[in-house]
ROGULO-828723 format. One line per 5 residues: number of its first residue (from 1); their letters; for each residue z, x, y of N, C-alpha, C. Coordinates in Angstrom, 2 decimals, padded with zeros to 5 digits. Atoms other than C-alpha are relative to their C-alpha. Layout:
BEGIN
NUM> A> Z:X:Y:Z:X:Y:Z:X:Y  ...
//
This chain:
BEGIN
1> MANEV> -000.35:-000.71:001.11:-054.59:-071.02:017.30:001.35:000.49:001.21  -000.71:-000.15:-000.76:-051.25:-069.93:019.28:-000.12:001.89:-000.12  -000.07:-001.36:000.35:-050.91:-066.01:019.69:001.55:000.67:-000.51  -001.49:-000.71:000.22:-047.88:-064.01:018.14:000.89:000.91:000.59  -001.43:-001.04:-001.02:-044.79:-062.19:019.91:000.57:000.53:-000.97
6> TVADL> -001.13:-000.96:000.52:-042.80:-059.62:018.63:000.98:000.05:001.26  -001.08:-000.47:-000.95:-039.45:-058.41:020.12:-000.56:001.19:000.69  000.55:-000.85:-000.33:-041.70:-055.23:020.60:-000.85:-000.83:001.42  000.87:000.17:-001.02:-044.09:-057.31:023.12:000.78:-000.46:001.04  -001.22:000.95:-001.30:-040.89:-059.37:024.50:000.38:001.16:000.87
11> VKKTR> -001.05:-001.78:-000.78:-039.09:-055.55:025.69:-000.73:-000.05:001.19  000.74:-000.80:-000.46:-042.12:-054.40:026.58:-000.49:-001.25:002.17  000.52:000.92:-001.26:-043.28:-058.12:029.22:001.13:-000.13:001.23  -000.68:000.67:-000.69:-039.99:-058.90:030.31:001.45:001.39:000.62  -000.48:-001.23:-000.61:-038.47:-055.44:031.00:000.99:000.07:-000.61
16> LKVLQ> -001.64:-000.38:001.14:-035.34:-055.51:028.31:000.17:001.78:-000.46  000.19:-000.96:000.14:-034.04:-052.56:027.40:000.65:000.04:-001.19  -000.73:-000.10:001.24:-032.96:-051.86:023.38:000.69:000.87:-000.40  -001.18:-000.75:-000.24:-029.57:-051.22:023.00:000.32:000.26:-001.48  -000.22:-000.10:001.59:-029.46:-051.48:018.96:-001.16:-000.65:-000.87
21> GDKYL> 000.73:000.34:000.67:-031.91:-051.67:016.36:-001.21:-000.12:000.14  001.11:-000.13:-000.05:-035.03:-050.02:017.40:-000.74:000.17:-001.03  001.20:-000.26:001.21:-036.76:-049.83:013.96:-000.39:-001.68:-000.18  -000.01:001.48:000.35:-036.31:-053.74:013.86:-000.99:-000.94:001.00  000.39:000.97:-001.07:-038.67:-054.91:016.88:-001.28:-000.22:-000.36
26> DRVVT> 001.13:001.04:000.84:-041.35:-056.05:014.40:-000.08:-001.37:-000.48  -000.12:001.19:000.05:-039.60:-058.88:014.47:-000.60:-001.37:000.46  001.02:000.73:-000.46:-041.66:-062.13:014.83:000.88:-001.01:001.13  -000.02:001.27:-000.93:-040.69:-064.67:017.89:-000.90:-001.37:-000.07  000.97:001.40:000.13:-042.06:-068.49:016.90:000.15:-000.80:000.89
31> TSDIS> 000.00:000.98:-000.79:-040.90:-070.38:019.63:000.85:000.65:001.71  -000.20:-000.11:-001.34:-040.04:-070.43:023.63:001.15:-000.23:000.07  -000.97:-000.10:-000.44:-036.80:-071.88:023.35:000.77:001.08:-000.10  -000.91:-000.98:000.52:-033.81:-069.67:023.97:001.25:-000.78:000.19  -001.57:000.88:-000.20:-030.05:-070.87:023.07:000.76:001.07:000.15
36> RPGLE> -001.19:-000.74:-000.91:-027.36:-069.83:024.89:001.14:-000.51:-001.37  -001.02:000.34:001.28:-024.65:-070.00:021.46:001.44:000.06:000.32  -000.93:000.24:000.00:-021.75:-071.31:022.98:001.33:-000.92:-000.84  -000.77:000.36:000.84:-020.47:-073.63:020.63:-000.04:000.71:-001.36  -000.18:-000.49:001.01:-021.52:-071.54:017.82:001.35:001.00:000.09
41> LTGYF> -001.23:-000.68:000.03:-018.66:-069.23:019.04:001.66:-000.60:000.04  -001.39:000.46:000.08:-016.23:-072.03:018.43:-000.27:-000.64:-001.59  000.03:000.75:001.10:-017.30:-072.50:015.13:-000.97:-001.14:-000.71  000.86:001.01:000.15:-019.65:-075.27:015.27:-001.85:000.26:-000.68  001.20:-000.91:000.35:-022.98:-074.24:013.34:-000.68:-000.95:-000.88
46> KYYPA> 000.37:000.96:000.91:-024.06:-077.82:011.80:-001.18:-000.34:000.51  001.14:-000.03:-000.54:-026.76:-077.65:014.31:-000.13:001.38:000.96  000.35:-001.47:-000.63:-027.63:-074.06:015.05:-002.17:000.41:-000.41  001.45:000.05:-000.58:-031.38:-073.41:016.29:000.00:001.73:-000.12  000.16:-001.40:000.23:-031.47:-069.89:014.18:-001.51:001.28:000.21
51> MRIQL> 001.48:-000.63:-000.06:-035.27:-069.20:014.93:000.01:000.20:001.22  -000.48:-000.50:-001.49:-034.23:-068.88:019.12:000.66:001.26:-000.05  000.21:-001.24:-000.72:-034.35:-065.86:020.66:002.01:-000.50:000.26  -001.15:000.33:-000.55:-029.85:-065.65:021.31:000.15:000.76:001.06  -000.27:-000.39:-001.29:-028.84:-065.39:024.50:001.32:000.10:000.61
56> LGITE> -001.13:-000.04:-000.60:-025.62:-064.11:025.97:000.38:000.57:000.86  -000.11:-000.53:-001.35:-024.20:-064.07:029.05:001.40:000.10:000.30  -001.41:-000.16:000.00:-020.85:-063.91:030.69:000.96:-000.76:-000.35  -000.55:000.63:000.51:-019.32:-066.85:029.70:-000.12:-000.13:-001.89  -000.01:-000.51:001.19:-020.12:-065.95:026.08:000.69:000.89:-000.44
61> TSFAK> -000.72:-000.95:000.35:-019.07:-062.91:026.16:001.78:000.25:000.60  -001.36:000.76:-000.72:-015.94:-064.03:028.09:000.87:-000.71:-001.49  -000.36:000.54:000.72:-015.04:-066.58:025.46:000.56:000.81:-001.30  -000.29:-001.21:001.03:-015.59:-063.42:022.36:000.92:000.54:000.26  -000.86:-000.64:000.06:-013.07:-061.72:023.65:001.19:-000.69:000.10
66> NMTHD> -001.10:000.93:-000.14:-010.23:-064.27:023.21:000.06:-000.13:-001.10  000.24:000.38:001.40:-011.25:-064.33:019.56:000.42:001.40:-000.50  -000.53:-001.43:001.00:-009.90:-062.08:016.74:-001.16:000.08:-000.22  001.01:-000.18:000.39:-011.91:-059.70:015.03:-000.74:-000.19:-001.67  000.22:001.01:001.01:-011.99:-061.79:011.91:-000.67:-000.98:000.26
71> ELLMV> 000.96:001.28:-000.47:-013.51:-064.88:013.53:-000.34:000.23:000.88  000.93:-000.26:-000.64:-015.31:-063.34:015.47:-001.18:000.69:-000.99  000.72:-000.66:001.31:-017.06:-061.00:012.86:-000.59:-001.25:-000.75  000.97:001.47:000.81:-017.63:-064.55:010.74:-000.97:-000.46:000.49  000.94:000.85:-000.17:-019.01:-066.36:013.31:-001.26:001.14:000.42
76> MRKMC> 001.34:-001.12:000.21:-021.67:-063.02:014.52:-000.63:-000.20:-001.38  000.50:000.05:000.99:-022.08:-062.97:010.87:-001.45:-001.79:-000.36  000.80:001.59:000.41:-023.27:-066.87:010.58:-001.08:-000.11:001.02  001.38:000.04:-000.80:-025.47:-066.32:013.73:-001.06:000.91:-000.46  001.03:-001.23:000.70:-027.34:-063.43:012.23:-001.19:-000.59:-000.82
81> APETP> 000.99:000.34:001.04:-029.68:-065.40:010.05:-001.31:000.69:-000.33  001.28:-000.60:000.08:-032.43:-064.19:008.64:-001.34:-000.09:001.12  000.60:000.76:-000.70:-034.87:-065.98:010.94:000.00:000.72:001.90  -000.50:-000.36:-001.16:-033.06:-064.66:013.88:-001.13:000.78:000.81  001.07:-001.13:-000.08:-035.58:-062.43:016.03:001.03:001.06:000.43
86> TFVVS> -000.08:-001.08:-000.72:-033.22:-061.01:018.23:001.47:-000.16:000.50  -000.83:000.21:-000.31:-029.90:-061.04:020.46:-000.21:000.61:001.76  -000.12:-000.51:-001.63:-030.00:-060.50:024.63:000.96:-000.01:000.15  -001.23:-000.11:-000.63:-027.22:-059.65:026.22:-000.25:000.22:001.38  000.77:-000.24:-001.88:-027.58:-060.09:030.51:001.28:000.72:000.69
91> TDLEV> -000.89:-001.27:-001.02:-025.72:-058.37:033.21:000.77:001.02:-000.68  -000.36:-001.11:000.41:-025.36:-055.23:031.31:001.72:000.06:-000.42  -001.30:000.18:000.78:-022.49:-056.66:029.69:000.29:001.08:-001.68  -000.12:-000.93:001.16:-020.66:-054.67:026.89:-000.28:-001.16:-000.83  000.22:001.03:000.97:-021.89:-056.10:023.62:001.13:000.47:-001.19
96> PKELK> -001.05:000.36:001.05:-019.26:-057.10:020.90:-000.28:000.87:-000.80  000.25:-000.37:001.44:-018.77:-055.06:018.26:-000.07:-000.29:-001.11  000.77:000.59:000.99:-018.80:-057.51:016.00:-001.15:-000.60:-000.06  001.38:000.47:-000.13:-022.14:-058.65:017.12:-000.42:001.20:-000.66  000.81:-000.76:000.68:-023.03:-055.36:016.36:-000.14:000.43:-001.41
101> QAAKE> -000.19:-000.41:001.08:-021.94:-054.72:013.21:-000.60:-000.87:-000.85  000.87:001.44:000.45:-023.49:-058.48:012.28:-001.34:000.21:000.27  001.79:-000.20:-000.53:-026.94:-057.13:014.06:-000.11:000.98:-001.37  -000.07:-000.96:001.01:-026.65:-053.99:011.97:-000.11:-000.23:-001.78  000.25:000.86:001.27:-026.55:-055.62:008.62:-000.75:-000.71:-000.23
106> NNIPI> 001.32:000.03:000.50:-029.25:-057.36:008.80:-001.07:000.01:000.90  001.15:-000.32:-000.91:-031.82:-055.96:010.77:-000.04:-000.83:001.22  -000.02:000.53:-001.43:-031.21:-057.55:014.08:-000.38:000.66:001.14  -000.23:-000.40:-001.11:-032.11:-056.22:017.22:000.90:000.18:001.42  -000.61:000.72:-000.99:-030.05:-056.70:020.28:-000.56:001.07:001.19
111> LGTSL> 000.44:-000.63:-000.89:-031.49:-055.77:023.77:001.07:-000.79:000.94  -000.79:-000.20:-001.84:-029.62:-055.41:027.51:-000.81:-000.68:000.61  001.15:-000.05:-000.86:-031.14:-056.59:030.31:001.28:000.29:001.74  -000.91:000.21:-001.23:-028.68:-056.06:034.24:-000.53:-001.45:000.59  000.26:001.24:-000.43:-030.43:-059.29:035.09:001.32:-001.39:-000.42
116> TSSRV> -001.08:000.94:000.00:-028.04:-062.33:035.37:-000.57:-001.14:-000.91  000.70:000.35:001.41:-028.66:-064.65:032.06:-001.08:-001.29:000.82  001.33:000.41:000.07:-030.39:-067.24:034.23:-001.34:000.25:000.33  001.39:-000.98:-000.66:-032.95:-064.83:035.72:-000.86:000.42:-001.22  000.77:-000.65:001.34:-033.75:-063.28:032.16:-000.14:-001.26:-001.04
121> LSNMT> 000.58:000.84:000.64:-034.12:-066.36:030.83:-000.74:-000.85:000.79  000.67:000.53:-000.90:-035.87:-067.94:033.16:-002.20:001.20:-000.54  001.47:-000.75:000.17:-038.89:-064.29:032.55:000.20:-000.49:-001.13  000.32:000.16:002.16:-038.53:-065.06:028.34:-000.42:-000.95:-000.22  000.29:001.38:000.50:-038.84:-068.51:028.60:-001.80:-000.03:000.58
126> YYLSG> 001.44:-000.15:-000.77:-042.23:-068.14:031.39:-000.66:001.08:-001.05  001.28:-000.62:001.17:-044.04:-065.06:028.93:000.34:-000.63:-001.24  000.15:000.72:001.66:-042.65:-067.07:025.67:-001.40:-001.31:000.16  001.53:001.25:-000.46:-044.76:-070.31:026.84:-001.24:000.17:000.00  001.58:-000.38:000.44:-047.64:-068.69:027.44:-000.49:000.26:-000.84
131> KLAER> 000.27:-000.54:001.26:-047.65:-066.93:024.78:-000.45:-000.69:-001.52  000.49:000.98:001.18:-047.09:-069.36:022.25:-000.43:-001.44:000.02  000.62:001.07:000.13:-048.65:-072.36:023.37:-001.10:-000.11:-000.98  001.08:-000.01:001.04:-051.04:-074.17:021.43:-001.48:000.37:000.90  001.55:-000.43:-000.70:-054.91:-072.79:022.27:-000.43:-001.17:-000.09
136> QSVHG> 001.30:000.52:000.62:-057.99:-074.59:022.56:-001.26:000.57:000.53  001.24:-000.65:-000.46:-061.80:-073.30:022.87:-000.77:-000.25:000.53  000.52:001.52:-000.89:-063.47:-074.92:025.40:-001.63:001.21:-000.09  001.12:-001.09:-000.45:-067.41:-073.98:026.00:-000.30:-000.36:001.09  000.18:-000.36:-001.92:-067.81:-072.64:029.28:-000.34:001.28:000.75
141> VLVDI> 000.07:-001.67:-000.63:-067.65:-069.84:031.61:001.32:-000.38:001.22  -000.53:000.41:-000.76:-064.84:-069.65:033.89:000.28:001.29:000.77  000.69:-000.95:-001.04:-064.92:-068.16:037.30:001.02:-000.52:001.16  -000.68:000.73:-000.89:-062.18:-067.82:040.29:-000.48:000.56:001.29  000.24:-000.19:-001.71:-063.34:-068.43:043.85:001.01:-000.47:000.62
146> NGVGV> -000.68:-000.07:-000.80:-061.67:-067.42:046.27:001.60:-000.94:-000.38  -001.02:000.33:000.16:-058.67:-068.24:044.58:000.11:-001.51:-000.81  000.14:001.63:000.65:-059.70:-072.10:042.72:-000.80:000.72:-001.26  001.09:000.08:001.96:-060.21:-071.58:038.84:-000.90:-001.04:-000.49  001.48:000.69:000.30:-063.89:-073.08:038.32:-000.25:000.13:-001.13
151> MITGD> 000.88:-000.27:000.84:-064.88:-073.82:034.82:-001.19:-000.89:000.23  000.90:000.84:-000.06:-068.25:-074.36:034.50:-000.25:-000.18:-001.31  000.95:001.11:001.06:-069.89:-076.49:031.64:-001.33:-000.24:000.06  001.40:000.71:000.51:-072.91:-077.93:030.27:-000.32:000.54:-000.73  000.97:-000.51:000.74:-075.53:-077.58:027.82:-000.08:001.30:-000.43
156> SGVGK> 000.29:-000.93:000.22:-076.27:-074.64:026.23:-001.48:000.29:000.81  000.69:000.00:-000.98:-079.03:-073.24:028.55:-000.59:-000.46:001.01  000.11:000.95:-001.28:-078.56:-074.87:031.42:-000.04:000.81:001.32  000.06:-000.42:-001.14:-077.91:-071.91:033.39:001.51:000.63:000.70  -001.43:-000.13:000.29:-073.71:-071.30:032.92:000.36:001.43:000.43
161> SETAL> -000.64:-001.51:-000.32:-073.71:-067.50:032.86:-000.67:000.78:001.09  001.22:-000.29:-002.12:-076.65:-066.97:036.11:000.80:-000.06:000.44  -000.90:000.75:-001.68:-074.73:-068.93:038.03:001.17:000.81:000.24  -001.63:-001.07:000.06:-071.20:-066.77:037.15:-000.48:000.85:000.43  000.96:-001.15:-000.38:-073.60:-063.93:037.33:000.45:000.22:001.26
166> ELVRR> 000.49:000.59:-001.13:-074.45:-065.15:040.74:000.90:000.08:000.95  -001.73:000.51:-000.56:-070.85:-065.98:041.77:000.41:001.57:000.11  -000.21:-001.55:000.34:-070.09:-062.33:040.55:-000.12:000.60:001.22  001.23:-001.13:-001.13:-072.58:-060.55:042.96:000.94:-000.55:000.85  -000.46:000.57:-001.41:-070.75:-063.17:046.05:001.06:000.57:000.11
171> GHRLV> -001.44:-000.93:-000.24:-067.65:-061.04:045.52:001.17:-001.38:-000.97  -000.87:001.02:000.83:-065.89:-063.87:042.96:000.45:000.54:-001.13  -000.38:-000.10:000.87:-064.17:-062.90:040.13:-000.04:-000.52:-001.76  000.28:000.21:001.47:-065.05:-063.68:036.33:001.02:-000.24:-000.75  -000.98:-000.14:001.21:-062.20:-064.53:033.53:-000.64:-000.14:-001.42
176> ADDRV> 000.62:-000.01:001.48:-064.43:-065.67:030.44:-001.41:-000.57:-000.02  001.26:000.61:000.83:-067.97:-066.08:029.38:-000.19:-000.68:-001.28  000.14:000.50:001.53:-069.25:-068.33:026.97:001.28:-000.61:-001.05  -001.09:001.00:000.66:-066.06:-069.22:025.27:001.39:000.33:001.02  -000.85:000.08:-000.14:-062.76:-069.82:027.01:001.23:-000.77:-000.53
181> EVYAQ> -001.19:-000.15:000.24:-059.37:-069.89:025.99:001.10:-000.85:000.25  -001.77:000.63:-001.26:-056.64:-072.52:027.49:001.01:-000.58:-000.76  -001.61:000.37:000.67:-053.25:-073.27:027.00:000.56:-000.76:001.25  -000.92:000.58:-001.11:-050.95:-076.02:029.19:001.28:000.71:000.32  -001.02:-000.22:-000.34:-048.95:-074.00:030.78:001.82:-000.94:000.31
186> DEQTL> -000.28:001.43:000.28:-047.24:-077.21:031.53:-000.43:-001.16:000.51  001.01:001.11:-000.42:-047.87:-080.61:032.39:-001.53:-000.53:001.00  000.62:000.43:-001.41:-049.53:-080.16:035.35:-001.26:001.18:000.35  000.75:-001.82:-000.18:-051.39:-076.21:034.75:-000.82:000.16:-001.30  000.87:-000.72:000.98:-054.15:-075.57:032.47:-000.52:001.41:000.03
191> VGSAP> 000.41:-001.18:-000.67:-054.73:-071.90:032.32:-001.26:000.38:-000.98  000.92:-000.83:000.38:-057.89:-069.89:031.01:-000.05:001.73:-000.12  000.33:-001.03:-000.04:-058.63:-066.51:029.71:-001.69:-000.03:-000.69  001.56:-000.35:001.17:-061.42:-064.87:027.45:000.66:000.21:-001.13  -000.66:-000.61:001.72:-060.95:-064.20:023.79:-000.21:001.27:-000.04
196> AILNH> -000.83:-001.55:000.22:-060.08:-060.72:022.84:-001.37:001.09:000.14  001.55:-001.29:000.05:-064.12:-059.59:022.02:-000.78:-000.28:000.60  000.76:000.19:-001.17:-065.51:-061.26:024.70:000.81:000.69:001.52  -000.79:-000.65:-001.41:-063.03:-059.36:027.52:-001.05:000.55:000.80  000.79:-000.68:-000.83:-064.98:-058.73:030.25:-001.52:-000.25:000.20
201> LMEIR> 001.70:-000.55:000.44:-068.36:-059.26:029.04:-000.78:-001.50:000.22  001.25:000.71:-000.36:-071.50:-061.34:029.76:-000.61:-000.10:-001.16  001.24:000.20:000.72:-074.58:-062.63:028.07:-000.95:-000.67:000.77  000.93:000.69:-000.87:-077.39:-063.24:029.86:-001.64:000.71:-000.51  000.98:000.19:000.89:-080.42:-064.29:028.36:-001.23:000.68:000.28
206> GIGII> 000.98:-001.07:-000.53:-083.61:-061.72:028.37:001.01:000.80:000.37  -001.02:-001.81:-000.61:-080.71:-058.69:029.29:000.39:-000.08:-001.23  -001.44:-000.04:000.37:-078.14:-059.42:026.87:000.90:000.27:000.07  -001.58:-000.04:-000.36:-074.55:-058.64:026.60:000.31:001.23:001.41  000.14:-001.39:-001.61:-073.57:-056.69:029.91:001.69:-000.25:000.25
211> DVMNL> -002.06:-000.62:-000.74:-069.68:-055.12:031.19:000.02:-000.36:001.37  -000.03:-000.02:-000.92:-068.97:-056.97:034.07:000.82:001.19:000.89  -001.03:-001.22:-000.56:-065.86:-054.66:035.04:-001.17:001.80:-000.02  000.47:-001.83:-000.39:-068.20:-051.04:034.43:-000.95:-000.45:000.94  001.50:000.40:-001.10:-071.07:-052.99:036.53:000.39:000.35:001.37
216> YGAGA> -000.22:000.27:-001.32:-069.23:-054.40:039.44:001.64:000.30:000.25  -001.28:-000.68:-000.51:-065.99:-052.72:039.09:001.71:-000.91:-000.48  -001.51:000.62:000.23:-062.02:-053.73:038.40:000.02:-001.32:000.73  -000.15:001.36:-000.60:-062.08:-056.20:041.12:-000.77:-001.49:-000.43  000.70:001.38:000.78:-064.92:-058.41:039.52:000.42:-000.92:-000.87
221> VMQED> -000.72:000.96:000.98:-062.81:-059.89:036.80:001.82:-000.24:000.17  -001.12:000.16:-000.10:-059.72:-061.16:036.16:000.89:-000.53:-001.62  -000.70:-000.41:001.56:-057.24:-061.37:032.62:000.30:-001.83:-000.03  000.22:001.71:000.39:-056.86:-065.03:033.26:000.32:-000.86:001.28  000.03:000.67:-001.04:-056.58:-067.95:035.86:000.22:-001.84:-000.33
226> DVDLI> 000.29:001.78:000.05:-055.94:-071.85:036.38:-001.14:-000.33:000.09  001.12:000.86:000.13:-058.11:-074.28:035.33:000.04:-001.23:001.19  -000.15:001.29:-001.14:-058.43:-076.33:038.83:-000.95:-000.85:-000.09  000.95:000.76:-000.01:-061.70:-077.30:038.84:-001.09:000.34:-001.32  001.24:-000.18:001.05:-064.49:-078.40:035.95:-001.24:-000.42:001.12
231> VNLET> 001.23:-000.09:-000.49:-067.73:-078.00:037.25:-001.04:-000.62:-001.20  000.40:000.42:000.80:-069.78:-079.95:034.68:-001.62:000.43:000.55  001.54:-000.53:-000.43:-074.23:-078.79:034.98:-000.25:-000.70:-000.73  000.74:000.89:000.36:-076.50:-081.49:034.23:-001.30:000.16:000.04  001.61:-000.20:-000.45:-080.25:-081.12:033.96:-000.39:-001.38:000.65
236> WAPDV> 000.27:001.32:-001.28:-081.39:-083.77:036.61:-001.15:-000.58:-000.86  001.54:000.97:000.45:-083.82:-086.56:035.60:000.49:-001.01:001.16  000.20:000.99:-001.08:-085.03:-089.30:037.98:000.96:-001.29:-000.48  -000.33:000.62:000.47:-083.59:-091.80:035.58:002.16:-000.34:000.58  -002.25:000.04:000.33:-079.08:-090.74:035.93:000.31:-000.11:001.54
241> QFDRL> -000.91:000.26:-001.28:-077.22:-091.60:039.22:001.03:001.16:000.15  -000.52:-000.68:-000.14:-075.76:-088.85:040.41:000.88:-000.40:001.20  -000.28:000.36:-000.94:-072.54:-089.08:042.69:-000.28:001.22:000.88  000.23:-000.24:-001.42:-073.64:-088.67:046.48:001.21:000.44:000.73  -001.16:-000.05:-001.15:-070.24:-089.32:048.28:000.88:001.03:-000.43
246> GDKGD> -000.17:-000.58:000.47:-068.29:-087.28:046.10:002.00:-001.27:-000.17  -001.32:000.95:000.01:-065.57:-090.63:045.87:-000.01:-000.62:-001.42  000.41:000.54:000.98:-065.98:-091.18:042.45:001.64:000.33:-000.79  -001.39:-000.61:000.56:-062.63:-089.05:041.38:-000.31:000.54:-001.63  000.26:000.09:001.03:-063.81:-088.28:038.14:000.76:001.25:-000.68
251> SQKIL> -001.08:-001.11:000.47:-061.64:-085.97:035.63:000.08:000.69:-001.75  -000.11:-000.29:001.59:-061.43:-084.49:032.04:001.54:000.43:-000.34  -000.86:-000.56:000.39:-058.21:-084.11:030.31:-000.32:000.82:-001.63  000.00:-000.72:000.80:-057.59:-081.06:028.05:001.59:000.35:-000.40  -001.23:-000.23:000.59:-054.60:-080.50:026.04:001.04:-000.68:000.91
256> DVIVP> -001.12:000.79:-000.88:-052.92:-083.44:028.06:-000.13:000.25:001.36  000.53:-000.45:-001.61:-053.86:-081.77:031.56:-000.82:-001.03:000.47  001.09:000.38:-000.90:-055.72:-083.74:033.55:-000.62:000.90:001.04  000.59:-001.10:-000.96:-058.36:-081.41:035.63:-000.98:-000.68:000.38  000.89:000.82:-000.67:-060.52:-082.85:038.24:-001.11:000.44:-000.25
261> KVSIP> 001.32:-000.42:001.17:-064.34:-082.89:037.08:-001.05:-000.03:001.37  000.78:000.65:-000.95:-067.47:-083.13:039.41:-001.79:000.32:-000.92  000.65:000.65:000.86:-070.98:-083.60:037.77:-001.08:001.17:001.02  000.65:-000.40:-000.98:-073.78:-081.01:039.59:-001.25:-000.86:-001.13  000.91:000.34:000.06:-077.26:-081.98:039.05:-001.29:001.77:-000.17
266> VKTGR> 001.19:-001.57:-000.24:-080.09:-078.66:038.11:-000.89:-000.15:-000.11  001.23:000.46:000.01:-083.10:-078.66:039.32:-000.71:001.36:000.61  000.58:-001.20:-000.79:-085.60:-076.09:040.35:-000.05:000.07:001.50  -000.42:-000.29:-001.31:-084.60:-074.65:043.49:001.33:-000.06:000.92  -000.83:000.45:-000.77:-081.68:-075.64:043.89:001.50:001.56:000.18
271> NLAII> -001.25:-001.31:001.26:-078.53:-072.42:043.81:001.02:-000.42:000.20  -001.21:000.79:-000.02:-076.18:-073.50:042.05:001.43:000.95:000.19  -001.40:-000.77:-000.46:-073.60:-070.56:042.99:000.27:-000.25:001.17  -001.17:000.34:-001.31:-073.10:-071.75:046.71:000.55:-001.41:-000.31  -000.91:001.10:000.34:-073.04:-075.01:045.55:001.26:000.05:-000.60
276> IESAA> -001.32:-000.94:000.85:-070.24:-073.95:043.33:000.92:000.16:000.76  -000.91:-000.45:-000.91:-068.93:-072.38:045.88:000.67:-001.13:001.09  -000.53:001.96:-001.33:-068.66:-075.52:048.32:000.76:-000.69:-000.94  -000.82:000.53:000.53:-067.40:-077.28:045.50:001.43:000.49:000.16  -001.08:-000.26:-000.23:-064.39:-074.93:045.09:000.43:-000.25:001.23
281> MNFRA> -000.02:-000.37:-001.50:-064.46:-074.83:049.27:001.01:-001.39:-000.21  000.32:001.68:-000.83:-064.47:-078.41:049.35:001.66:-000.67:-001.08  -001.79:000.86:000.75:-061.09:-078.97:046.49:000.62:000.66:000.74  -001.10:-000.48:-001.01:-059.33:-076.32:048.30:000.13:-001.01:000.62  -000.43:000.61:-001.27:-059.71:-078.40:051.29:000.77:-001.87:000.08
286> QSMGY> -000.48:001.31:000.05:-058.65:-081.80:049.91:001.20:-000.05:-000.81  -000.99:-000.37:000.29:-055.82:-080.18:048.09:001.07:000.62:000.82  -001.07:-000.56:-001.33:-054.53:-078.79:051.57:-000.11:-001.74:000.44  -000.34:001.14:-000.73:-054.94:-082.87:052.55:-001.28:-000.04:000.68  001.19:000.22:-000.63:-058.46:-082.62:054.11:-000.76:-000.55:-000.94
291> DATEV> 000.70:000.60:000.42:-060.99:-084.98:052.72:-001.48:-000.53:000.17  001.29:000.43:-000.56:-064.63:-085.16:054.07:-000.14:-001.52:-000.48  000.54:001.40:-000.09:-065.32:-088.31:052.52:000.80:-000.97:000.71  -000.40:000.75:-000.56:-062.45:-090.00:053.75:-000.23:-000.12:001.71  000.78:-000.42:-001.55:-064.02:-088.54:057.45:-000.54:-001.16:000.22
296> FDANL> 001.36:001.07:000.14:-067.41:-089.92:056.70:000.34:-001.74:-000.20  -000.42:001.41:-000.15:-065.55:-093.37:055.97:000.74:-000.44:001.08  -000.90:000.18:-001.99:-063.44:-093.32:059.22:-000.91:-000.55:000.68  001.23:000.02:-000.35:-066.71:-092.65:060.74:-000.83:-001.16:000.04  000.55:001.38:000.60:-068.39:-094.95:059.36:000.47:-001.81:000.39
301> NKLIK> -000.59:001.11:-000.55:-066.11:-097.66:060.24:000.38:-000.15:001.36  -000.17:-000.35:-001.28:-065.67:-096.61:063.55:-001.64:-000.72:000.35  001.45:000.12:-000.09:-069.71:-097.04:063.98:-000.07:-001.24:-000.32  000.50:001.75:000.06:-069.88:-100.43:062.46:000.90:-000.97:001.02  -000.93:001.03:-000.67:-066.95:-102.01:064.84:-000.82:000.65:001.52
306> ENSKK> 000.90:-000.31:-001.27:-068.53:-100.29:067.97:-001.60:-000.82:000.23  001.25:000.97:000.04:-072.05:-101.87:067.03:000.10:-000.89:-000.24  -000.40:000.92:-000.04:-070.22:-105.13:066.37:000.42:-000.40:001.35  -000.17:000.53:-001.51:-068.77:-105.13:069.84:-001.28:-000.01:000.63  001.43:000.60:-000.41:-072.55:-104.81:071.07:-000.25:-000.88:-000.23
311> D> 000.59:001.55:000.67:-073.73:-107.57:069.13:000.65:-001.00:000.71
//
């Protein structure tokens, strides 16, 4: 499910000013797409995305100044559709009086900003894309390990929460325990957060629910984080083959975003927190161009060649 965004939320999160219609900020924004109504000002309404936020900048307001009062008022009334959430005027430009009249007639708020059209467009799109994106609930724990978002998955009772708690004690930050709400920020970035009911909370078997922020401080939690790596905890079994060299390149697709994945066997005596911490640091090293497996392969090939020469 996607979150609901109101015009009031948009004003707060993107630092817009309410120029008119402060009583109607409860109108709902349903799409992250923003419209620049240039064609509409010429009278072309064959395809008018009325459900979008309508952004007017220097180009639109300059064109409007060359229109007669009656022409502009007619166009503005057509633009003020029942589903239109709000109008935004950039660069501290003067709002056309025809827009004020039409918006007032239809209970549509008008917002303003000192930012340029491209800047406020980027800000609104970034915020709305995250809030309105399709969300999926994943069973797991999300922890930020030195800037790497690691989602720990595995069967119930395998020790995900206990391992995450140890990571928190080692100075890392909890994002979500038990359920991770994820959404695709773009084609390559998956972002996870905790459901509102579980925010900052963890369930530890034998203890119950603990508040991580209350016990370890505000620095021990995060509101959301990218999911950079998935670590799957699997109960060790002698007949199961686990990757020893790290060259399998496993991954998992969530909401069409491919996330690298490693599987770690769970066995008595293994310090999972240190292992996962090392996996995160190894992932960061690989993303910076250093691959220990490639170094091992190069050293092995070099040794084989040296031995071949001796023979």
